[in-house]
PyMOL CGO cylinders between C-alpha atoms (Angstrom):
from pymol import cmd
from pymol.cgo import CYLINDER

trace = [
    CYLINDER, 9.44, -10.93, -0.72, 10.85, -11.36, 2.76, 0.3, 1, 1, 1, 1, 1, 1,
    CYLINDER, 10.85, -11.36, 2.76, 12.98, -8.92, 4.72, 0.3, 1, 1, 1, 1, 1, 1,
    CYLINDER, 12.98, -8.92, 4.72, 16.16, -10.95, 4.10, 0.3, 1, 1, 1, 1, 1, 1,
    CYLINDER, 16.16, -10.95, 4.10, 15.44, -10.86, 0.36, 0.3, 1, 1, 1, 1, 1, 1,
    CYLINDER, 15.44, -10.86, 0.36, 15.14, -7.07, 0.18, 0.3, 1, 1, 1, 1, 1, 1,
    CYLINDER, 15.14, -7.07, 0.18, 18.39, -6.74, 2.11, 0.3, 1, 1, 1, 1, 1, 1,
    CYLINDER, 18.39, -6.74, 2.11, 20.12, -9.06, -0.36, 0.3, 1, 1, 1, 1, 1, 1,
    CYLINDER, 20.12, -9.06, -0.36, 18.60, -7.18, -3.33, 0.3, 1, 1, 1, 1, 1, 1,
    CYLINDER, 18.60, -7.18, -3.33, 19.89, -3.85, -2.01, 0.3, 1, 1, 1, 1, 1, 1,
    CYLINDER, 19.89, -3.85, -2.01, 23.50, -5.11, -1.94, 0.3, 1, 1, 1, 1, 1, 1,
    CYLINDER, 23.50, -5.11, -1.94, 25.36, -3.55, -4.84, 0.3, 1, 1, 1, 1, 1, 1,
    CYLINDER, 25.36, -3.55, -4.84, 22.29, -1.67, -6.08, 0.3, 1, 1, 1, 1, 1, 1,
    CYLINDER, 22.29, -1.67, -6.08, 23.10, 1.84, -7.29, 0.3, 1, 1, 1, 1, 1, 1,
    CYLINDER, 23.10, 1.84, -7.29, 19.55, 3.15, -7.66, 0.3, 1, 1, 1, 1, 1, 1,
    CYLINDER, 19.55, 3.15, -7.66, 16.38, 2.10, -5.85, 0.3, 1, 1, 1, 1, 1, 1,
    CYLINDER, 16.38, 2.10, -5.85, 13.36, 2.00, -8.14, 0.3, 1, 1, 1, 1, 1, 1,
    CYLINDER, 13.36, 2.00, -8.14, 9.80, 1.01, -7.26, 0.3, 1, 1, 1, 1, 1, 1,
    CYLINDER, 9.80, 1.01, -7.26, 7.23, 0.39, -10.00, 0.3, 1, 1, 1, 1, 1, 1,
    CYLINDER, 7.23, 0.39, -10.00, 3.47, 0.27, -9.48, 0.3, 1, 1, 1, 1, 1, 1,
    CYLINDER, 3.47, 0.27, -9.48, 1.33, -2.55, -10.93, 0.3, 1, 1, 1, 1, 1, 1,
    CYLINDER, 1.33, -2.55, -10.93, 0.25, -0.28, -13.82, 0.3, 1, 1, 1, 1, 1, 1,
    CYLINDER, 0.25, -0.28, -13.82, 3.91, 0.16, -14.84, 0.3, 1, 1, 1, 1, 1, 1,
    CYLINDER, 3.91, 0.16, -14.84, 4.26, 3.72, -13.57, 0.3, 1, 1, 1, 1, 1, 1,
    CYLINDER, 4.26, 3.72, -13.57, 7.33, 4.42, -11.47, 0.3, 1, 1, 1, 1, 1, 1,
    CYLINDER, 7.33, 4.42, -11.47, 7.09, 5.70, -7.93, 0.3, 1, 1, 1, 1, 1, 1,
    CYLINDER, 7.09, 5.70, -7.93, 8.80, 9.12, -8.23, 0.3, 1, 1, 1, 1, 1, 1,
    CYLINDER, 8.80, 9.12, -8.23, 12.56, 8.82, -7.67, 0.3, 1, 1, 1, 1, 1, 1,
    CYLINDER, 12.56, 8.82, -7.67, 12.41, 11.32, -4.80, 0.3, 1, 1, 1, 1, 1, 1,
    CYLINDER, 12.41, 11.32, -4.80, 10.34, 8.97, -2.57, 0.3, 1, 1, 1, 1, 1, 1,
    CYLINDER, 10.34, 8.97, -2.57, 11.10, 8.47, 1.12, 0.3, 1, 1, 1, 1, 1, 1,
    CYLINDER, 11.10, 8.47, 1.12, 10.70, 5.32, 3.23, 0.3, 1, 1, 1, 1, 1, 1,
    CYLINDER, 10.70, 5.32, 3.23, 8.98, 7.03, 6.15, 0.3, 1, 1, 1, 1, 1, 1,
    CYLINDER, 8.98, 7.03, 6.15, 8.19, 3.94, 8.22, 0.3, 1, 1, 1, 1, 1, 1,
    CYLINDER, 8.19, 3.94, 8.22, 9.33, 0.38, 8.69, 0.3, 1, 1, 1, 1, 1, 1,
    CYLINDER, 9.33, 0.38, 8.69, 7.27, -1.57, 11.16, 0.3, 1, 1, 1, 1, 1, 1,
    CYLINDER, 7.27, -1.57, 11.16, 5.88, -4.90, 12.24, 0.3, 1, 1, 1, 1, 1, 1,
    CYLINDER, 5.88, -4.90, 12.24, 2.14, -5.38, 11.80, 0.3, 1, 1, 1, 1, 1, 1,
    CYLINDER, 2.14, -5.38, 11.80, 0.59, -8.30, 13.64, 0.3, 1, 1, 1, 1, 1, 1,
    CYLINDER, 0.59, -8.30, 13.64, -2.94, -9.27, 12.69, 0.3, 1, 1, 1, 1, 1, 1,
    CYLINDER, -2.94, -9.27, 12.69, -4.91, -11.59, 14.98, 0.3, 1, 1, 1, 1, 1, 1,
    CYLINDER, -4.91, -11.59, 14.98, -8.29, -12.41, 13.49, 0.3, 1, 1, 1, 1, 1, 1,
    CYLINDER, -8.29, -12.41, 13.49, -11.01, -14.97, 12.97, 0.3, 1, 1, 1, 1, 1, 1,
    CYLINDER, -11.01, -14.97, 12.97, -12.08, -15.93, 9.47, 0.3, 1, 1, 1, 1, 1, 1,
    CYLINDER, -12.08, -15.93, 9.47, -15.66, -16.44, 8.35, 0.3, 1, 1, 1, 1, 1, 1,
    CYLINDER, -15.66, -16.44, 8.35, -15.34, -20.18, 8.99, 0.3, 1, 1, 1, 1, 1, 1,
    CYLINDER, -15.34, -20.18, 8.99, -14.44, -19.66, 12.66, 0.3, 1, 1, 1, 1, 1, 1,
    CYLINDER, -14.44, -19.66, 12.66, -10.70, -20.35, 12.41, 0.3, 1, 1, 1, 1, 1, 1,
    CYLINDER, -10.70, -20.35, 12.41, -8.52, -18.06, 14.53, 0.3, 1, 1, 1, 1, 1, 1,
    CYLINDER, -8.52, -18.06, 14.53, -5.49, -16.88, 12.58, 0.3, 1, 1, 1, 1, 1, 1,
    CYLINDER, -5.49, -16.88, 12.58, -2.37, -14.78, 13.03, 0.3, 1, 1, 1, 1, 1, 1,
    CYLINDER, -2.37, -14.78, 13.03, -0.42, -12.99, 10.35, 0.3, 1, 1, 1, 1, 1, 1,
    CYLINDER, -0.42, -12.99, 10.35, 2.67, -10.79, 10.61, 0.3, 1, 1, 1, 1, 1, 1,
    CYLINDER, 2.67, -10.79, 10.61, 4.12, -8.55, 7.91, 0.3, 1, 1, 1, 1, 1, 1,
    CYLINDER, 4.12, -8.55, 7.91, 6.96, -6.07, 7.78, 0.3, 1, 1, 1, 1, 1, 1,
    CYLINDER, 6.96, -6.07, 7.78, 5.48, -2.78, 6.61, 0.3, 1, 1, 1, 1, 1, 1,
    CYLINDER, 5.48, -2.78, 6.61, 7.39, -0.26, 4.49, 0.3, 1, 1, 1, 1, 1, 1,
    CYLINDER, 7.39, -0.26, 4.49, 5.67, 3.06, 3.91, 0.3, 1, 1, 1, 1, 1, 1,
    CYLINDER, 5.67, 3.06, 3.91, 6.67, 5.00, 0.79, 0.3, 1, 1, 1, 1, 1, 1,
    CYLINDER, 6.67, 5.00, 0.79, 6.03, 8.72, 0.80, 0.3, 1, 1, 1, 1, 1, 1,
    CYLINDER, 6.03, 8.72, 0.80, 6.61, 11.22, -1.99, 0.3, 1, 1, 1, 1, 1, 1,
    CYLINDER, 6.61, 11.22, -1.99, 7.15, 14.81, -0.90, 0.3, 1, 1, 1, 1, 1, 1,
    CYLINDER, 7.15, 14.81, -0.90, 8.09, 17.94, -2.84, 0.3, 1, 1, 1, 1, 1, 1,
    CYLINDER, 8.09, 17.94, -2.84, 11.83, 17.66, -2.21, 0.3, 1, 1, 1, 1, 1, 1,
    CYLINDER, 11.83, 17.66, -2.21, 12.51, 16.68, -5.82, 0.3, 1, 1, 1, 1, 1, 1,
    CYLINDER, 12.51, 16.68, -5.82, 16.29, 16.40, -5.38, 0.3, 1, 1, 1, 1, 1, 1,
    CYLINDER, 16.29, 16.40, -5.38, 15.97, 13.74, -2.65, 0.3, 1, 1, 1, 1, 1, 1,
    CYLINDER, 15.97, 13.74, -2.65, 17.29, 10.27, -3.53, 0.3, 1, 1, 1, 1, 1, 1,
    CYLINDER, 17.29, 10.27, -3.53, 17.34, 7.38, -1.09, 0.3, 1, 1, 1, 1, 1, 1,
    CYLINDER, 17.34, 7.38, -1.09, 20.55, 5.43, -1.54, 0.3, 1, 1, 1, 1, 1, 1,
    CYLINDER, 20.55, 5.43, -1.54, 20.53, 1.65, -1.19, 0.3, 1, 1, 1, 1, 1, 1,
    CYLINDER, 20.53, 1.65, -1.19, 23.08, 1.85, 1.63, 0.3, 1, 1, 1, 1, 1, 1,
    CYLINDER, 23.08, 1.85, 1.63, 20.89, 4.34, 3.53, 0.3, 1, 1, 1, 1, 1, 1,
    CYLINDER, 20.89, 4.34, 3.53, 17.85, 2.07, 3.20, 0.3, 1, 1, 1, 1, 1, 1,
    CYLINDER, 17.85, 2.07, 3.20, 20.01, -0.84, 4.40, 0.3, 1, 1, 1, 1, 1, 1,
    CYLINDER, 20.01, -0.84, 4.40, 20.89, 1.15, 7.52, 0.3, 1, 1, 1, 1, 1, 1,
    CYLINDER, 20.89, 1.15, 7.52, 17.22, 2.04, 8.14, 0.3, 1, 1, 1, 1, 1, 1,
    CYLINDER, 17.22, 2.04, 8.14, 16.32, -1.66, 7.84, 0.3, 1, 1, 1, 1, 1, 1,
    CYLINDER, 16.32, -1.66, 7.84, 19.13, -2.69, 10.20, 0.3, 1, 1, 1, 1, 1, 1,
    CYLINDER, 19.13, -2.69, 10.20, 18.06, -0.11, 12.81, 0.3, 1, 1, 1, 1, 1, 1,
    CYLINDER, 18.06, -0.11, 12.81, 14.46, -1.31, 12.48, 0.3, 1, 1, 1, 1, 1, 1,
    CYLINDER, 14.46, -1.31, 12.48, 15.50, -4.96, 12.89, 0.3, 1, 1, 1, 1, 1, 1,
    CYLINDER, 15.50, -4.96, 12.89, 17.53, -4.18, 15.98, 0.3, 1, 1, 1, 1, 1, 1,
    CYLINDER, 17.53, -4.18, 15.98, 15.04, -1.82, 17.62, 0.3, 1, 1, 1, 1, 1, 1,
    CYLINDER, 15.04, -1.82, 17.62, 11.84, -3.73, 16.81, 0.3, 1, 1, 1, 1, 1, 1,
    CYLINDER, 11.84, -3.73, 16.81, 13.28, -7.29, 16.80, 0.3, 1, 1, 1, 1, 1, 1,
    CYLINDER, 13.28, -7.29, 16.80, 11.84, -7.85, 13.33, 0.3, 1, 1, 1, 1, 1, 1,
    CYLINDER, 11.84, -7.85, 13.33, 11.42, -11.42, 12.09, 0.3, 1, 1, 1, 1, 1, 1,
    CYLINDER, 11.42, -11.42, 12.09, 12.22, -12.44, 8.53, 0.3, 1, 1, 1, 1, 1, 1,
    CYLINDER, 12.22, -12.44, 8.53, 8.61, -11.92, 7.47, 0.3, 1, 1, 1, 1, 1, 1,
    CYLINDER, 8.61, -11.92, 7.47, 6.93, -10.96, 4.20, 0.3, 1, 1, 1, 1, 1, 1,
    CYLINDER, 6.93, -10.96, 4.20, 7.08, -7.28, 3.26, 0.3, 1, 1, 1, 1, 1, 1,
    CYLINDER, 7.08, -7.28, 3.26, 3.98, -5.21, 2.61, 0.3, 1, 1, 1, 1, 1, 1,
    CYLINDER, 3.98, -5.21, 2.61, 4.45, -1.78, 1.03, 0.3, 1, 1, 1, 1, 1, 1,
    CYLINDER, 4.45, -1.78, 1.03, 2.10, 1.14, 1.65, 0.3, 1, 1, 1, 1, 1, 1,
    CYLINDER, 2.10, 1.14, 1.65, 1.91, 3.83, -1.01, 0.3, 1, 1, 1, 1, 1, 1,
    CYLINDER, 1.91, 3.83, -1.01, -0.40, 6.81, -1.37, 0.3, 1, 1, 1, 1, 1, 1,
    CYLINDER, -0.40, 6.81, -1.37, -2.90, 6.45, -4.18, 0.3, 1, 1, 1, 1, 1, 1,
    CYLINDER, -2.90, 6.45, -4.18, -6.62, 7.22, -3.94, 0.3, 1, 1, 1, 1, 1, 1,
    CYLINDER, -6.62, 7.22, -3.94, -6.12, 6.09, -0.33, 0.3, 1, 1, 1, 1, 1, 1,
    CYLINDER, -6.12, 6.09, -0.33, -3.31, 4.23, 1.39, 0.3, 1, 1, 1, 1, 1, 1,
    CYLINDER, -3.31, 4.23, 1.39, -2.76, 1.31, -0.96, 0.3, 1, 1, 1, 1, 1, 1,
    CYLINDER, -2.76, 1.31, -0.96, -1.05, -1.90, 0.16, 0.3, 1, 1, 1, 1, 1, 1,
    CYLINDER, -1.05, -1.90, 0.16, 1.12, -4.05, -2.08, 0.3, 1, 1, 1, 1, 1, 1,
    CYLINDER, 1.12, -4.05, -2.08, 3.25, -7.18, -1.98, 0.3, 1, 1, 1, 1, 1, 1,
    CYLINDER, 3.25, -7.18, -1.98, 6.79, -6.78, -3.24, 0.3, 1, 1, 1, 1, 1, 1,
    CYLINDER, 6.79, -6.78, -3.24, 8.93, -8.54, -5.85, 0.3, 1, 1, 1, 1, 1, 1,
    CYLINDER, 8.93, -8.54, -5.85, 12.43, -7.78, -7.13, 0.3, 1, 1, 1, 1, 1, 1,
    CYLINDER, 12.43, -7.78, -7.13, 13.08, -8.27, -10.84, 0.3, 1, 1, 1, 1, 1, 1,
    CYLINDER, 13.08, -8.27, -10.84, 16.00, -7.08, -12.97, 0.3, 1, 1, 1, 1, 1, 1,
    CYLINDER, 16.00, -7.08, -12.97, 17.08, -4.41, -10.48, 0.3, 1, 1, 1, 1, 1, 1,
    CYLINDER, 17.08, -4.41, -10.48, 13.56, -3.03, -9.92, 0.3, 1, 1, 1, 1, 1, 1,
    CYLINDER, 13.56, -3.03, -9.92, 11.25, -3.45, -6.94, 0.3, 1, 1, 1, 1, 1, 1,
    CYLINDER, 11.25, -3.45, -6.94, 7.78, -4.20, -8.28, 0.3, 1, 1, 1, 1, 1, 1,
    CYLINDER, 7.78, -4.20, -8.28, 4.70, -3.44, -6.21, 0.3, 1, 1, 1, 1, 1, 1,
    CYLINDER, 4.70, -3.44, -6.21, 2.20, -6.28, -6.67, 0.3, 1, 1, 1, 1, 1, 1,
    CYLINDER, 2.20, -6.28, -6.67, -1.50, -5.61, -6.15, 0.3, 1, 1, 1, 1, 1, 1,
    CYLINDER, -1.50, -5.61, -6.15, -3.00, -7.50, -3.22, 0.3, 1, 1, 1, 1, 1, 1,
    CYLINDER, -3.00, -7.50, -3.22, -6.43, -9.08, -3.37, 0.3, 1, 1, 1, 1, 1, 1,
    CYLINDER, -6.43, -9.08, -3.37, -8.95, -10.04, -0.74, 0.3, 1, 1, 1, 1, 1, 1,
    CYLINDER, -8.95, -10.04, -0.74, -9.93, -13.70, -0.49, 0.3, 1, 1, 1, 1, 1, 1,
    CYLINDER, -9.93, -13.70, -0.49, -12.08, -16.01, 1.57, 0.3, 1, 1, 1, 1, 1, 1,
    CYLINDER, -12.08, -16.01, 1.57, -9.90, -18.23, 3.76, 0.3, 1, 1, 1, 1, 1, 1,
    CYLINDER, -9.90, -18.23, 3.76, -12.72, -20.67, 4.54, 0.3, 1, 1, 1, 1, 1, 1,
    CYLINDER, -12.72, -20.67, 4.54, -14.25, -21.40, 1.15, 0.3, 1, 1, 1, 1, 1, 1,
    CYLINDER, -14.25, -21.40, 1.15, -15.10, -24.95, 2.21, 0.3, 1, 1, 1, 1, 1, 1,
    CYLINDER, -15.10, -24.95, 2.21, -17.12, -23.67, 5.17, 0.3, 1, 1, 1, 1, 1, 1,
    CYLINDER, -17.12, -23.67, 5.17, -18.75, -20.76, 3.33, 0.3, 1, 1, 1, 1, 1, 1,
    CYLINDER, -18.75, -20.76, 3.33, -20.03, -22.81, 0.44, 0.3, 1, 1, 1, 1, 1, 1,
    CYLINDER, -20.03, -22.81, 0.44, -17.85, -21.03, -2.11, 0.3, 1, 1, 1, 1, 1, 1,
    CYLINDER, -17.85, -21.03, -2.11, -17.06, -23.56, -4.84, 0.3, 1, 1, 1, 1, 1, 1,
    CYLINDER, -17.06, -23.56, -4.84, -13.44, -24.09, -5.71, 0.3, 1, 1, 1, 1, 1, 1,
    CYLINDER, -13.44, -24.09, -5.71, -13.30, -23.63, -9.45, 0.3, 1, 1, 1, 1, 1, 1,
    CYLINDER, -13.30, -23.63, -9.45, -11.29, -26.00, -11.58, 0.3, 1, 1, 1, 1, 1, 1,
    CYLINDER, -11.29, -26.00, -11.58, -8.93, -24.24, -13.98, 0.3, 1, 1, 1, 1, 1, 1,
    CYLINDER, -8.93, -24.24, -13.98, -10.30, -24.07, -17.51, 0.3, 1, 1, 1, 1, 1, 1,
    CYLINDER, -10.30, -24.07, -17.51, -8.14, -25.70, -20.14, 0.3, 1, 1, 1, 1, 1, 1,
    CYLINDER, -8.14, -25.70, -20.14, -8.37, -25.56, -23.86, 0.3, 1, 1, 1, 1, 1, 1,
    CYLINDER, -8.37, -25.56, -23.86, -8.66, -28.91, -25.60, 0.3, 1, 1, 1, 1, 1, 1,
    CYLINDER, -8.66, -28.91, -25.60, -6.09, -27.68, -28.11, 0.3, 1, 1, 1, 1, 1, 1,
    CYLINDER, -6.09, -27.68, -28.11, -3.55, -27.22, -25.31, 0.3, 1, 1, 1, 1, 1, 1,
    CYLINDER, -3.55, -27.22, -25.31, -3.69, -30.89, -24.32, 0.3, 1, 1, 1, 1, 1, 1,
    CYLINDER, -3.69, -30.89, -24.32, -0.93, -32.96, -25.84, 0.3, 1, 1, 1, 1, 1, 1,
    CYLINDER, -0.93, -32.96, -25.84, -1.30, -36.55, -26.99, 0.3, 1, 1, 1, 1, 1, 1,
    CYLINDER, -1.30, -36.55, -26.99, 0.62, -37.63, -23.87, 0.3, 1, 1, 1, 1, 1, 1,
    CYLINDER, 0.62, -37.63, -23.87, -2.20, -36.37, -21.65, 0.3, 1, 1, 1, 1, 1, 1,
    CYLINDER, -2.20, -36.37, -21.65, -5.05, -37.71, -23.76, 0.3, 1, 1, 1, 1, 1, 1,
    CYLINDER, -5.05, -37.71, -23.76, -6.87, -40.93, -22.99, 0.3, 1, 1, 1, 1, 1, 1,
    CYLINDER, -6.87, -40.93, -22.99, -6.13, -44.03, -24.96, 0.3, 1, 1, 1, 1, 1, 1,
    CYLINDER, -6.13, -44.03, -24.96, -8.21, -47.19, -24.99, 0.3, 1, 1, 1, 1, 1, 1,
    CYLINDER, -8.21, -47.19, -24.99, -7.42, -49.37, -21.98, 0.3, 1, 1, 1, 1, 1, 1,
    CYLINDER, -7.42, -49.37, -21.98, -5.38, -46.65, -20.16, 0.3, 1, 1, 1, 1, 1, 1,
    CYLINDER, -5.38, -46.65, -20.16, -7.96, -46.37, -17.38, 0.3, 1, 1, 1, 1, 1, 1,
    CYLINDER, -7.96, -46.37, -17.38, -8.10, -42.58, -17.60, 0.3, 1, 1, 1, 1, 1, 1,
    CYLINDER, -8.10, -42.58, -17.60, -11.73, -42.39, -18.73, 0.3, 1, 1, 1, 1, 1, 1,
]
cmd.load_cgo(trace, "trace")
């Protein structure tokens, strides 16, 4: 989800809810304690130099159980961040405290912000010798339209 998309999702929203990948809700009294731009300049294992930028939102849950962050207040925090930091319309990464600081991608579905687990990956599989696996398909899932017929040239 990009910054413009979270701003659009917040319009008209009465309650902000974040849900972790396991289905548990981030407590309703969370705070957004930081919004920032994180630039990553790195080299992958294949020798390609890369750059990546994300907008970082940090969620923090304190003991002020009556606290509720209104959608309009979060909109104003985002607008101040955009103006002060000259934020681009980049992908959002959300930090949340778990066993350590956990990082998630973000989706919006049916009025709920869903934190999506991020995974590591090799960006240079072709140079590292990591085989690209073909997706496995069940023979039963193939329809007659996709099956070979004599003379079709598919075999």
